[in-house]
C-alpha positions in Angstrom: 166.5 -14.9 11.8 167.1 -13.6 8.3 165.5 -15.1 5.2 165.4 -14.2 1.5 162.9 -14.6 -1.3 162.8 -13.8 -5.0 159.4 -12.6 -6.4 158.5 -12.6 -10.1 155.5 -10.3 -10.8 153.6 -10.2 -14.0 150.8 -8.0 -15.3 150.9 -4.3 -15.8 153.9 -3.8 -13.6 156.3 -1.7 -15.8 155.9 2.1 -16.2 153.5 2.3 -13.2 156.0 3.2 -10.4 156.1 -0.5 -9.3 159.8 -0.6 -8.6 159.9 2.7 -6.7 156.8 1.8 -4.7 158.3 -1.6 -3.9 161.5 0.1 -2.7 159.5 2.3 -0.4 157.5 -0.6 1.0 160.6 -2.7 1.5 162.4 0.1 3.3 159.4 0.5 5.6 159.6 -3.2 6.4 163.3 -3.1 7.0 164.2 -5.3 4.0 167.2 -5.1 1.8 167.5 -6.2 -1.9 166.3 -4.8 -5.2 163.4 -4.5 -7.7 164.2 -4.5 -11.4 162.4 -4.7 -14.7 162.9 -7.9 -16.8 163.0 -7.9 -20.6 159.8 -10.1 -20.7 157.7 -7.3 -19.0 157.8 -8.8 -15.5 159.4 -7.2 -12.4 161.9 -9.2 -10.3 162.1 -8.4 -6.6 164.7 -10.0 -4.4 164.3 -9.2 -0.7 166.1 -10.3 2.5 165.2 -9.8 6.1 162.8 -11.1 8.7 160.4 -13.8 7.6 157.4 -11.8 8.7 158.5 -8.8 6.7 159.0 -10.9 3.6 155.4 -12.2 4.1 154.1 -8.6 4.4 156.0 -7.6 1.2 154.5 -10.6 -0.6 151.0 -9.5 0.4 151.7 -6.0 -0.8 153.1 -7.3 -4.1 149.9 -9.1 -4.8 148.4 -5.7 -5.6 151.3 -3.3 -6.0 150.8 0.5 -6.4 147.5 2.0 -7.5 148.2 2.1 -11.3 149.6 -1.5 -11.4 147.6 -4.7 -12.2 149.2 -7.9 -10.9 148.2 -11.0 -12.8 150.9 -13.4 -11.6 153.1 -13.6 -8.5 155.7 -16.3 -8.0 157.8 -16.7 -4.8 160.9 -18.8 -4.8 163.8 -19.2 -2.3 166.8 -17.0 -2.6 170.1 -16.4 -1.0 170.4 -13.4 1.4 173.9 -12.8 0.0 172.3 -11.6 -3.3 170.4 -8.8 -1.6 173.4 -6.5 -1.0 173.0 -3.4 1.2 169.9 -1.3 1.3 167.1 -1.6 -1.2 167.6 -0.5 -4.8 165.1 0.0 -7.6 167.1 -0.4 -10.8 
């Protein structure tokens, strides 16, 4: 069963390898989607795949890579159609 979720992450999440680290984590979990910077300083992550893998990604996103500081994490439903192929950090 495939599921999808959009995560909005706030804090010190730009310029700290957050997107690249998220891509590596998502690929390890077999997820497809993307991670991108938003103009307001947050990072948006859209991921699609197995529900357990999405939950594991959410747990990882609560902390992110070593140089990041996550102050806020919001998860909302998304369409798997938005995820595309592979996982991109743009």
